[in-house]
C-alpha positions in Angstrom: -64.0 0.8 -7.4 -65.8 -0.5 -10.5 -69.3 0.8 -10.6 -72.4 -1.2 -11.9 -75.6 1.0 -12.4 -78.6 -0.1 -9.9 -80.9 0.0 -12.8 -78.8 -2.5 -15.0 -77.6 -4.7 -12.3 -80.4 -7.0 -12.0 -81.4 -7.5 -15.3 -80.9 -10.7 -17.3 -78.7 -10.7 -20.1 -82.0 -11.1 -22.4 -83.8 -8.7 -21.2 -80.9 -6.5 -21.5 -80.9 -7.0 -25.4 -84.0 -5.3 -25.4 -82.1 -2.2 -25.2 -80.2 -2.0 -29.1 -77.3 -0.4 -27.5 -77.1 -4.1 -25.4 -77.8 -5.8 -28.8 -75.2 -4.4 -30.7 -72.6 -4.7 -28.0 -73.3 -8.7 -27.9 -70.1 -10.5 -28.4 -68.3 -6.9 -28.5 -67.6 -5.0 -31.5 -64.2 -6.4 -32.8 -62.6 -9.5 -34.3 -59.0 -10.5 -35.8 -59.2 -11.9 -39.5 -56.1 -13.0 -41.2 -54.5 -11.0 -44.4 -53.4 -14.6 -45.6 -55.2 -17.7 -46.5 -54.1 -20.6 -45.0 -55.5 -23.5 -47.6 -53.3 -26.2 -47.5 -50.3 -27.7 -46.0 -48.1 -25.4 -48.7 -49.9 -22.1 -47.0 -49.1 -23.9 -43.3 -45.8 -24.1 -44.1 -45.1 -20.8 -45.1 -47.5 -18.7 -42.7 -46.0 -21.1 -39.8 -43.4 -23.1 -39.4 -41.3 -23.8 -41.0 -41.2 -20.5 -43.1 -42.1 -17.9 -40.5 -38.8 -19.3 -38.9 -36.7 -17.5 -41.7 -38.7 -14.4 -41.4 -37.9 -14.9 -37.2 -34.4 -15.0 -37.8 -33.9 -12.4 -40.4 -36.0 -9.9 -38.4 -33.5 -11.2 -35.0 -30.5 -10.1 -37.5 -32.0 -6.7 -38.4 -34.7 -5.6 -36.2 -35.9 -3.1 -38.6 -37.2 -5.6 -40.9 -40.3 -6.0 -38.3 -41.7 -2.9 -40.2 -42.2 -4.4 -43.2 -42.6 -8.4 -42.5 -44.9 -8.0 -39.4 -48.0 -5.9 -38.5 -46.1 -4.2 -35.5 -45.5 -0.7 -37.2 -49.5 -0.2 -38.2 -51.5 -1.4 -35.0 -52.3 1.0 -32.2 -52.6 0.0 -28.6 -55.6 1.5 -26.9 -54.8 1.8 -23.2 -57.0 2.5 -20.1 -57.2 2.5 -16.8 -61.0 2.5 -16.8 -60.3 5.9 -14.3 -61.5 8.7 -16.5 -64.2 6.9 -18.9 -66.4 9.3 -20.8 -69.1 11.2 -18.2 -68.9 7.9 -16.4 -65.9 8.4 -14.3 -63.6 5.9 -12.3 -65.3 2.6 -13.4 -62.8 0.1 -13.7 -61.1 -1.6 -16.7 -63.9 -4.4 -17.3 -66.2 -1.5 -17.5 -64.2 0.6 -20.1 -63.7 -2.2 -22.3 -66.8 -1.2 -24.7 -65.3 2.3 -25.1 -61.9 1.2 -26.0 -63.4 -1.2 -28.4 -65.2 1.6 -30.0 -62.2 3.6 -30.1 -60.6 0.6 -31.9 -63.7 0.4 -34.2 -62.8 4.3 -35.1 -59.4 4.0 -35.9 -60.3 1.7 -38.6 -63.2 2.7 -39.9 -62.1 6.4 -40.0 -58.4 5.7 -41.2 -57.9 1.8 -41.7 -55.5 1.8 -38.9 -55.8 -1.5 -36.7 -56.1 -1.1 -33.1 -56.1 -3.3 -30.0 -58.0 -2.5 -26.9 -56.3 -3.0 -23.8 -57.5 -2.2 -20.0 -54.9 -2.6 -17.4 -56.1 -3.5 -14.0 -53.6 -0.6 -12.3 -54.1 2.8 -11.8 -50.2 3.7 -10.1 -48.2 5.5 -12.5 -45.0 3.3 -12.3 -46.9 0.5 -12.8 -49.1 1.9 -15.8 -46.0 3.3 -17.7 -43.8 0.1 -16.7 -46.9 -2.0 -18.5 -47.4 0.1 -21.5 -43.6 0.0 -22.2 -43.4 -3.9 -22.1 -46.4 -3.8 -24.3 -44.6 -1.1 -26.6 -42.8 -3.7 -28.8 -46.3 -5.3 -30.0 -47.3 -1.9 -31.4 -46.7 0.8 -33.9 -48.5 3.6 -31.4 -50.0 4.1 -28.0 -53.2 5.7 -27.9 -53.7 6.5 -24.0 -57.5 6.9 -23.0 -59.8 7.7 -20.0 -57.0 7.8 -17.5 -58.1 10.5 -15.0 -56.1 13.5 -14.3 -53.2 15.0 -12.9 -51.9 11.1 -13.6 -52.5 11.5 -17.3 -49.8 14.3 -17.8 -46.9 12.1 -16.3 -48.0 8.7 -17.4 -47.8 10.4 -21.4 -44.7 12.3 -20.6 -42.8 9.6 -19.3 -43.8 7.1 -22.2 -42.9 10.0 -24.9 -39.5 9.8 -23.0 -38.9 5.7 -23.2 -40.4 4.9 -26.7 -39.9 5.8 -30.0 -43.3 5.4 -31.4 -46.4 8.0 -30.8 -47.5 8.4 -27.7 -50.8 10.0 -28.1 -53.3 10.7 -24.8 -56.5 11.4 -26.9 -58.3 12.9 -24.0 -55.6 16.2 -24.4 -54.8 16.1 -27.6 -57.4 15.1 -29.8 -59.8 17.7 -27.9 -57.4 20.4 -28.4 -56.8 19.7 -31.9 -60.6 20.1 -32.9 -61.4 22.8 -30.6 -58.4 24.6 -32.1 -59.8 23.9 -35.5 -63.2 25.3 -35.0 -62.0 28.3 -33.0 -59.9 29.5 -36.1 -63.0 28.8 -38.1 -64.9 30.9 -35.5 -62.7 33.6 -35.2 -62.4 34.0 -39.1 -66.5 33.9 -39.6 -66.0 36.8 -36.9 -63.6 38.7 -38.6 -61.2 38.2 -35.8 -57.6 36.7 -35.1 -57.4 34.3 -32.5 -54.6 37.2 -31.0 -58.2 39.4 -30.7 -59.9 36.9 -28.3 -60.1 36.6 -24.6 -61.2 33.1 -23.9 -62.5 31.5 -20.7 -62.0 27.8 -20.1 -63.9 26.1 -17.8 -62.3 22.6 -16.5 -58.7 22.1 -15.7 -58.4 18.2 -16.3 -57.4 16.4 -18.9 -58.7 18.1 -21.8 -58.9 21.8 -20.3 -54.9 21.7 -19.8 -54.5 20.6 -23.3 -56.9 22.9 -24.7 -55.5 25.8 -22.8 -51.9 25.1 -24.1 -52.8 24.5 -27.6 -54.7 27.9 -27.4 -51.9 29.8 -25.8 -49.4 28.1 -28.3 -51.7 29.6 -31.4 -51.9 33.0 -30.0 -55.3 33.5 -27.8 -55.1 36.9 -26.9 -55.8 36.2 -23.7 -56.8 32.9 -21.0 -58.0 32.4 -18.1 -59.0 28.5 -17.1 -61.2 27.7 -14.0 -61.7 24.5 -12.0 -63.9 23.3 -9.0 -62.5 25.9 -6.8 -63.1 28.6 -9.1 -60.4 30.8 -11.5 -57.0 29.3 -11.6 -54.6 32.5 -11.0 -50.7 33.1 -9.8 -50.7 32.9 -5.9 -53.7 30.5 -6.0 -52.5 27.6 -2.8 -53.2 23.9 -3.4 -52.6 23.7 -7.2 -51.1 20.6 -8.6 -48.1 21.1 -11.2 -50.6 21.4 -14.2 -52.4 23.7 -12.8 -49.5 25.9 -11.1 -48.1 25.9 -14.9 -51.5 27.0 -16.0 -51.5 29.7 -13.3 -48.0 31.1 -14.6 -49.2 31.5 -18.3 -52.8 32.4 -18.4 -55.0 35.0 -16.5 -52.7 38.3 -17.4 -56.1 40.0 -16.4 -55.5 38.6 -12.9 -59.3 38.0 -12.6 -60.9 36.3 -9.6 -63.8 34.5 -8.9 -66.1 31.9 -10.7 -65.9 31.1 -14.6 -69.4 33.3 -14.6 -67.4 36.2 -13.3 -64.7 35.8 -16.3 -67.3 35.2 -18.8 -68.2 39.2 -18.7 -67.0 40.7 -21.7 -65.1 37.7 -22.9 -65.1 36.6 -26.5 -64.9 32.9 -26.0 -66.2 30.0 -23.7 -64.8 26.8 -23.8 -66.8 24.2 -21.3 -64.8 21.1 -20.5 -65.8 20.5 -17.1 -69.1 19.0 -16.3 -70.4 22.0 -15.1 -73.5 24.3 -15.9 -73.4 28.3 -16.8 -76.4 30.7 -16.8 -78.1 32.1 -19.4 -77.4 35.4 -17.9 -73.3 34.5 -17.6 -73.9 33.9 -21.6 -75.7 37.4 -22.2 -73.0 39.0 -20.6 -70.2 38.0 -23.1 -69.3 40.7 -25.5 -70.6 41.0 -28.9 -70.4 38.2 -31.5 -69.3 35.6 -28.7 -68.3 32.1 -29.7 -69.5 29.5 -26.8 -68.6 26.0 -26.9 -70.4 23.9 -24.5 -68.5 20.7 -24.7 -69.5 18.8 -21.6 -71.9 15.6 -22.7 -74.1 14.2 -22.6 -75.6 18.1 -20.8 -74.0 20.9 -22.1 -73.0 23.9 -19.6 -76.0 25.7 -21.5 -78.0 24.4 -24.4 -77.4 25.8 -27.6 -80.3 27.2 -28.4 -80.2 29.3 -25.2 -76.8 30.1 -26.0 -77.4 31.1 -29.7 -79.6 33.8 -28.7 -76.7 35.5 -27.5 -73.3 34.1 -29.3 -72.6 34.1 -32.8 -71.1 30.6 -32.9 -72.1 27.8 -31.0 -70.8 24.4 -30.8 -71.3 21.4 -28.3 -69.8 18.0 -27.9 -73.1 15.9 -29.4 -73.9 14.6 -32.9 -77.5 15.9 -32.6 -76.4 19.3 -32.8 -74.9 21.8 -35.0 -71.0 22.0 -34.9 -70.2 18.9 -33.1 -66.6 19.2 -31.3 -65.7 15.2 -31.8 -62.3 13.9 -31.3 -62.8 11.4 -34.1 -62.2 14.1 -36.3 -58.4 13.9 -35.1 -57.2 11.1 -33.7 -57.5 8.2 -36.8 -55.8 10.9 -39.3 -53.3 12.1 -37.0 -52.0 8.5 -36.5 -52.4 7.2 -40.1 -50.5 10.0 -40.7 -47.3 9.1 -37.9 -47.7 5.3 -39.0 -47.5 6.1 -42.6 -44.0 7.6 -42.2 -43.0 5.5 -39.2 -43.0 8.9 -36.9 -41.0 8.5 -33.7 -43.6 10.7 -32.3 -46.5 12.9 -32.7 -45.0 16.6 -32.0 -46.6 19.5 -31.3 -46.3 20.9 -34.8 -47.6 17.8 -36.1 -50.5 18.4 -33.8 -51.3 22.6 -34.8 -50.6 20.9 -38.7 -53.8 18.5 -38.1 -55.8 21.5 -36.5 -55.1 23.4 -39.8 -55.7 21.0 -42.0 -59.1 19.8 -40.3 -60.1 23.8 -40.4 -59.4 23.8 -44.0 -61.8 21.0 -44.7 -64.3 23.7 -44.2 -63.6 26.3 -46.5 -65.6 28.9 -48.0 -68.6 26.9 -47.0 -68.0 28.7 -43.5 -71.3 29.7 -41.1 -72.3 29.9 -38.1 -73.6 26.5 -37.8 -70.8 24.8 -39.9 -67.3 25.9 -38.2 -66.5 22.2 -38.5 -66.5 19.2 -40.7 -68.7 16.2 -39.6 -67.0 13.1 -38.8 -68.7 11.1 -41.8 -67.0 14.0 -44.3 -64.7 11.7 -46.2 -62.1 14.4 -47.1 -61.6 14.7 -42.8 -58.9 11.7 -42.6 -56.8 12.4 -45.8 -56.6 15.7 -45.1 -55.3 15.4 -41.5 -53.4 12.6 -42.4 -51.3 14.4 -45.2 -50.5 17.3 -42.8 -49.3 15.2 -39.8 -47.0 13.1 -42.5 -46.0 16.3 -44.2 -45.2 17.7 -40.9 -43.3 14.9 -39.1 -41.1 15.0 -42.5 -40.5 19.0 -41.5 -39.8 18.1 -37.9 -37.5 15.2 -38.4 -39.1 12.8 -36.7 -40.4 10.5 -39.9 -38.5 7.5 -40.4 -39.8 7.3 -44.0 
C-alpha cells in the first residue's frame, strides 16, 4: 500500500514549494526533445508521413535496421514497482516516480544515455516479467530499480532469459560493482589482497546478496552474511533460495550469532541492512580494518566513530569521504553495453567495470580516497571502455 507521510499530506502545494526539494521537482525532472527540426511541410513530410512509411517498410523487411533508424537501441527503460524505494520501502509506483525520474536524469548527465522512467502498478513476478517483456521492443536495455527481494532475483533472471538486450538490476549489481572497486583499493592501501580478507556483510536483500556474490567471485578470503535473524549458515532453517545458496557458499568458519559476533577479528564490514553496529564491535575488528557503512541516510556506524579503529571508512553519503554511489557504475555500464549493442551484461563485464573504476584512483590512493567522486569526469569513460571491450571478449557484442 502506498504511504504518504502525515507531515506532508495536509500541506497545500504552494506551501510545499517552500522546501527547495519540492520546488525543484515541480513539473518533474525530465522532458522529451526532438533531434530533427520540423520547420515546414518538407520537414514534416520526411519526419512523418509519407517519408516515415519508407523507413517503416524497410525495418519490416530488415528488423536490424531499427538499430540505425530509431532511437530504440540507445534508450534504457528504468523500471520499478515501487516496493523497495530508497530507504522508504514499499511506497507504491506513483511515489516511486521521482526516484525513477532521477535515475533517468543521472543516465543522461553522466553517460549521455537516454532513459525513460516506468513505474508499474503490479507486484506479481509473472505480471512484472510479462509487462517488461512486452515493453522491451521499445528499448535497448532495461534497468530494474527498487524491486523488493527476493522477487527481484527471479524477475531479473527471467528477463535475462527472455530478452536479447541488457537487463541489469542496479540495486544488486551497481552496488556490488562499486563496493568491489572500493574494496580492491582499500585492500591495496592496507597491503593485502582480497584473498587475505575475512568480511562480514550485514544485509541479505538485493544489494547484500549481489555484493556477497561478487566478493566471492573476486576471491575474498572468507565471507559471512547476516540478516535480521542473525548469521546465515548451513543448516539454518526458513531461508529463501538466495539465502540457501549463500549458506552453502559462505561462512566457511561456521560462525553463529549476530553481525557483531562475527565482527570480532574480521577485516571488512559491509553494511547494507539499515541496522546499527556498536563502537565496541568495530573496535573488535582486526588491525587495519575496513568499514563500509552504506545504509542511507543513517550509516550503521558514523564514520567519525568507525575511523577511531578502522583504516578505511566509506559510507553511502555524499557528505563524507569515500561515497559508495551506484552512479559510479550504472551509466558507464549501460553506455558500454549500448555502444556495442550487447545482448547481455555478463559477470565479466561487471568485474571489468569494477576494475576500471578502481583504476581511476590510481596513485592518488589514500584512506579518504579509495573510490572516485561521481563528478570525476574520468569515471564514465573508463567504465564504458572496459565494459565494451569485455562484451566483445565475452562474445555478446553485436558491433
